[in-house]
N, C-alpha and C positions, 0 to 999 in steps of 0.2 A: 560693519553697521554704521549708519550715519548718526553721528551725535548732534542733537539739536543745537543751532546756533541762534535761536529766537532772541536770546538775551543781547545779541550783538546786532539787533535789527538796524540800528542807526548807521553803523559801519557798513553793514550789508547794503543798505539803501544808497549810501554815498557811492559804493563801488558799482552798483547797478546803474545809477544815473550816469556815471562816468564810462559806461561800456558801450561803445558805439554799435557793436553787433547786436547787443540785446535791445537797444533803443530802436535800431532799424526793424527788428522782429516785432517788437511791441507796436510800433507805428503801422506796420503792414497788416498785422493780423487782428488787432484789437477792435477797430470800427466795424469789421465784418460780422462779428458776433452780435453787436448791438443792433445793427440794421435787420439782420435776419430774424432776431427775436421779436423785434417790433413789428415786422411784416407778418410773422406767423401769428402773433397775438391779434393783430388787427383783422386778419382773415377769419378768425373764429369768434363770432359774436358772443358766445357764452364763456369766452376765456375767463373773465373776471369771476364768473360764478363757479367755474371749475376750480379756480384757485381757493375759493371758500370751501368748496367740498373737499379738496385735497388737504387743506388745513384741518378740517373737522375729522376726516378719516385718521389722520396722524394723531391728533389729540385724543380721540376715542381710544386708539390702539395703545398709546402710552399710558393712559389711565387704567388700562386693563392688560398690560404688557405681560404679566406673569401667566395669565390665562391663555393669551394668544401664542406665546412661546411654547407652553406645554401642548397646546392643541396641534401647533405646527410639528413639534417633535413626534407626537404620537402618530400623525399622518405620514410623516417621512418613514417611521419605522413600519407602519402598516404597508407602505409601498415597497418594502424591502430594503430601505436605507438604514444608515446609522447616524446617530447624532451624538456629537461630542461637545460638552459644555466646558468652556475655558474661561476662568476668571480674569486672567491677564495674558499679557503678550508672551511671556515665558511658557505658560501652559499651552497656549495655542501653537507656538513654534515646536515644542515637544510633540504635540499631538499629530501635527502634519508629518514631522519626521518619522514617528513611529508607523503611521499609515504607509508612508513611502517605503520604509525599511521592510516592513511586512510583505509589501508587493514586489520586493527585490529591485526596486527602481534605481536605475542609473541616470536617466534623464526625465525631467519633468517639464511639460510646457504649461505656460501660464497665460490666461487672459488678464486684461487689465483690472487691477484690484487695488483700490487705495488701502484697504485693511491689510493687505499682504505688505504694503510699503510701511504701514504703521507698526507692524509687529516684526518687520525686518526678516521675513521667512526666507528670503533668497540667501542671505549671508548664512543663515543657520543650516540650510541645506548644503551649501557649498562646503562648510566646515566638516560636514559628515560624508563627503565624497558623492554627493548627489548634484547634478548640474541643472539648474533651473533655466528655462529659456523663456523670455518674454516674447510673445507672439503678436500683441498689438504693435503696430508700426512705431508709434511714438515710444512706447514702453521699450521696444527693441533697441532703438538708438540710445535711449537714456541708459540702458544697461550696458551697452558698448562703451558709453562715455563715463560709466560709474558715477551717475549723478541721480539726484532725486527728480521726480516730476516737477515742473514749474506751474502746472495747471492741472485740475482734477479730471478734465475730460480731453484736454489736448496736452499730454505730458511733455512734448517737445516744443511747446509754445515759443520757447525763447530762442530757437535755433533758425538759422537761414540755410538756404541750399548749400552754401559752401561748407557749412558745419556738417551737414549730412555726408557730403562728398569726402571730407577729411576723415570722419570716423569710419565710412565704409572702406576707403582705401587702406586705411590702417589695420582693419580688422579682417577684410576679405582678401588676404594676400595671394590666395589661390586663383583669383580671377585676373583676366588680363589687365596690365598696367595702363594700356592705352584706351581703355573703355571711357566713354564721355557721359557726363551727367548734365543735361541741358534742361530737363524739365522733371516734374514730379513723377511722371511715368517711369523714368529711368530708375528713380529710387524704388518704386514699388516693385519693378520687375526684378531688381537685384535682391530685395528683402524676400520676395516670394521664392526665388530660387534657393536661397539659403535656408529658408524656414521649412520648405516642403519635407526635406529629409528629417527635420527635427520633429515634425508632427508625426511621421510614420514610426519613428524610433521611440517615441515617449512611452514610458511605462504608466506614468500617471499625469492626469491633467488637472490643474487647479484653476478655477474661476472665482471671481467675486459673486455678488448677487445684487441687482438693484432692488429686488423685492423678494420676500419669502412669503408664501400664501399659506396661512394657517389652515384654511379650509381643506386644502388638498395636499399639503406638504411639498409644494412645488417651489423651486427656485426659478427666478427669472433674471436673464441678462439682456442688455440691449447694447448692440454694437453696430458699427457701419462697415466692418471689414470681413465678418464671417469667421475670424480666427477663434471667437469664443466657441462657435459650434464645433470646429474641428478639435479644439482643446478638450471638450467634454464628451465627444463621441468616438474618437479614435483610440485613446488609451484604454487599458483594461480597468483603470480605477479612475474615477471622478471625485475630486474634493471640491466641495462648495465652501469657501471661506467667507464668512459674513459676520458683521456685528449685529448685536441683538436687536437694534431699533429698526432694522430692515423688514421686520415682519409686519404684514397687513392682514386684515381678517379674511377677506373673500377675493374670489377672481374678479368680481365687479369692482371692488375697491381698487384692485390692481390696475385695471384698465382705465379707471378714472385718473389715478396718478400717472399713468403712461401718457395720457393725453396732454398733460402739462409738462412732462419731463423733456421730451425732445424739443418741443416749441421752445421751452426756456433755455435749453442747452445749446442747440445748434440751429434752431429756426426750422426744423423739419416737423412735418406733421407726426411722423413716427420714424424712428431709427430704421435703417435698412433691414437689420435682423432683430427680432425680438423673440427670445427663445425661452420655452418653458419646459423645465426638466423635473420629472417626477420619479425618483427612485432608479434603480439600475435596469439594465436591459431585460425585458421580458421575453418569454419563449418565442412569441410571434414577431418581435422587433427584428428589423434587418440590421441594426447597428446599436451602439450605445455601450456603456460600461458594464462590466460584470459587477463591480462594486461601486456604490453611491455613498459618499460620506458627507456630512454637513459639520463643519467646525464653527460653533457659535462662540463669539468673542465678546466679552464684556469690556474688559480693560478700561474701567473707570465709568462706563456709561450708567450703570445702575445707580452710582452715586449721584448723578445729575437728576434722577427722578425725584419729584417732589421739591425741587429747589427752583430758584429764579432761572436756572439755565436749562430746565427741561425742554423749553421750546426749541432749543438748538437740535434736539434729537429728531425733530420733524424733517430735517434736512434730507433731500433726496439726491444730493450730489449732482446738480445740474450745472454748477458754476456761474449761474446768471449774476450772482452778487459780485464775483471778481471780474466778470467781463464788463460791469458797468462802474467798477470802482475806480476813481481817479488816482488813488494811491497805488493800487495794484498796476494801472496802466502806466504809472511812471516808473515803477521799480521791478515789476515781474514778480514771479513766484518764489524764487530762490531766496530773496531778501528776507522772507518770513522765517527762514531758518529750520523748517521741519516739513512734514508731509503735507499739511493742509494750509494754503495760502489765502490770501484775500480776506474779505469780512468773515466768511464762515470760519476760516482758520483762526482769525483774531478771537473768536468766542471759543471754538472747540479746543484749540491748542493749550491755552491755559487750564481747561478742565482736564486734559489728559496728561500733561507734563508738569503742570503746576504754575500758578501765577508768578511764583518767584523766578521761573525760568523763561516765562513768556509774557511778562507784564507789559512789555513795550508794545505788543501787538495790538491790544485794545486801544492804544493810544495812537495807532498808525491809521488814522481815520479823520476826514473832514467833516463827518456827521452830516453829509449832504442828504442822507436818506434814500439815495438811489437804490442801494442794496435791498432795502426792505421793500421798496415799491416794485421791484421786478421779481422778488422771491416768489416761486410758484406755490409755496406753502406758507407764505406771509410770516416768516420768522422775524421778530422785531430786532434785528441785528444791532442797530445803533443803541437801543436800550440795554441789550445784553452786554455790549461793550462798556456802557456806563457802569453796570453792576460790577465788572471786572475792575474798572478804575476805582470804584469805591472800595472793593477788596484790597486792591494794591495799596490805597491810601491808609486803610485801617491797619494794615500790616507794616506800616512804615517802610514800604519798599520804594516809594517815589523819592526822588532827590531832595536833600535837605532845602535847597533853595526854593524848589517848587513848593514844598510844605509850607516854608515861611511866607511865601508870596500868597498862597491860598489862605493862610492864617490871618495876614494883614487884611486881605479882601474880606474875609468873614467878619473881622472885627467891625469894619466900616458897614457891612451889610446888616449887622445886627442893630445898627444905629441909623434908621432910615433918614432922619433929618440931616445928620452929618454926611451920610452918604450922597444925598442929593446935593448938598453944597460942594462936596469934594469932586463929584462928577462934573458939575456945572463948571467949576473953576478949571478943572483939567481940560474939558472940552474947548473952553474959551482960549486957554493959553495955547494948546495944540493947534486950534483952528487958526489963531492969528500967526503962529510960527509957520504954519504950512500954507498960508493963504496964497503965497506967490506962485508955488508949483502945484499946489493941491494935494501933495503927497510927500512922504519922507522916504529917502533912499537909504538913510541910516539913522538909527535912533538908540540911545542907551537903554539897556535892559530889554531891548526887542531885537537883538541880533539874530536870533533864530528865525525870526520872521523876515527881517529886511536883507538877510543874506541872499535869499532866493526871490524876493519880490518886494515892491514898494508897499508902504503903509499908508493907506489913504488918510488925509487930514480930516478931523471932524468938521461937519458942516451943520449949522442950524442948532436947534435946541436938543437937549438930551431926551431920552425916551420918557423919563418921568415927567418932564415938562410938557411934552406933547400929549402924554396920557392925560395929565391933569386938565389941560386945555380943552381936549376932546370931551371929557367929562362935563366941563362947565358949558361947552357949546352945544351939548347934545348930539355930537357927530359920532360918539363912540358906538361901534358895531361889534 
């Protein structure tokens, strides 16, 4: 089981910046997500209106979450499925294990699922003699390398071709040693060869769910590889593992959300496969599972309802926020120390494991606002990170030096006249000292900034002076 290292974010970030392989992968893959998302949004005139609709659907659902969850569960059971309610990760792990043991499972295939990473279900199954096999290509190599995903839609975002080759040669020792890996197709062919037998041998298939439709009791997954379909139709038992906020009211609501999901995630109009599953195989069906189980996981989410963090539960796991985040783009996903990286992880992780263990993550932001501007459900991520910073400060979890400096600033800020005099004097002194070069390469008490970048020297008047002049001149707008 992966122990969270979010408390060591600074050390993790330093190691990531000094990792040439990671930096190569980030430089290669990062810009493509941004360009594809921009093109997809520009090609759909109603994209911004769809974002408003998606936000409103999720807000309505969260305001009536109990009703829609009960409706969903009733319709799952009406279709012949079973619903298992799990308050925390331990209950969810045990429930999945019991279903697998009842089925006599020795091998379990899995589609990509962040909630399965969150509850560490793979480790739990392995401890009890059941072999879980990740079938998403990125998740497959992550499993071979014993790593967490570094991205929520591209788990192997941090790897280069040579990393794939090394892992495949180390794990697939039954294949010819002289085989070559020159392009992505070679990787795909080898993975397909190894996984085909696993699909056929699996007793149980586990998938996540992008959406759960209350109206019909349907689970929905979106993939680009088709592995999710094989995972849920070939084995005798299908387990849907999903967190409670994935429910939406109707099929129409689901299709509205699907229109923004793929465009925000990968720049596609729709994913290659969008699969709707409702209950076990019926008598007239040609394939499908004999048993259909839904494991609904809370694990801290209900505690977010009614708080300032409820908006985070609108997240549809598109990864647009991390694709556009300059911090994620510099350090990658593993630096965040747990399952969820980037801006969404900086808000969700403290809610799930505690701000005492993940308080550094809300501080790992430039607050440029790009994450909020591209979020398909308009989650105010910078504002939510500020709330966590406030919680961290209130609980005295911030360093003493930082608290003293903020206390000094607050003392001046409560005395406006003195604050204006002090800032004017500081700007004048720093402006004169930095006039020659226009910037400072080193400065006392600002080493954290100047270690990696220059500090611009102040120029002109302070904000307060300019504001007062604009008021007098009538140019304030």
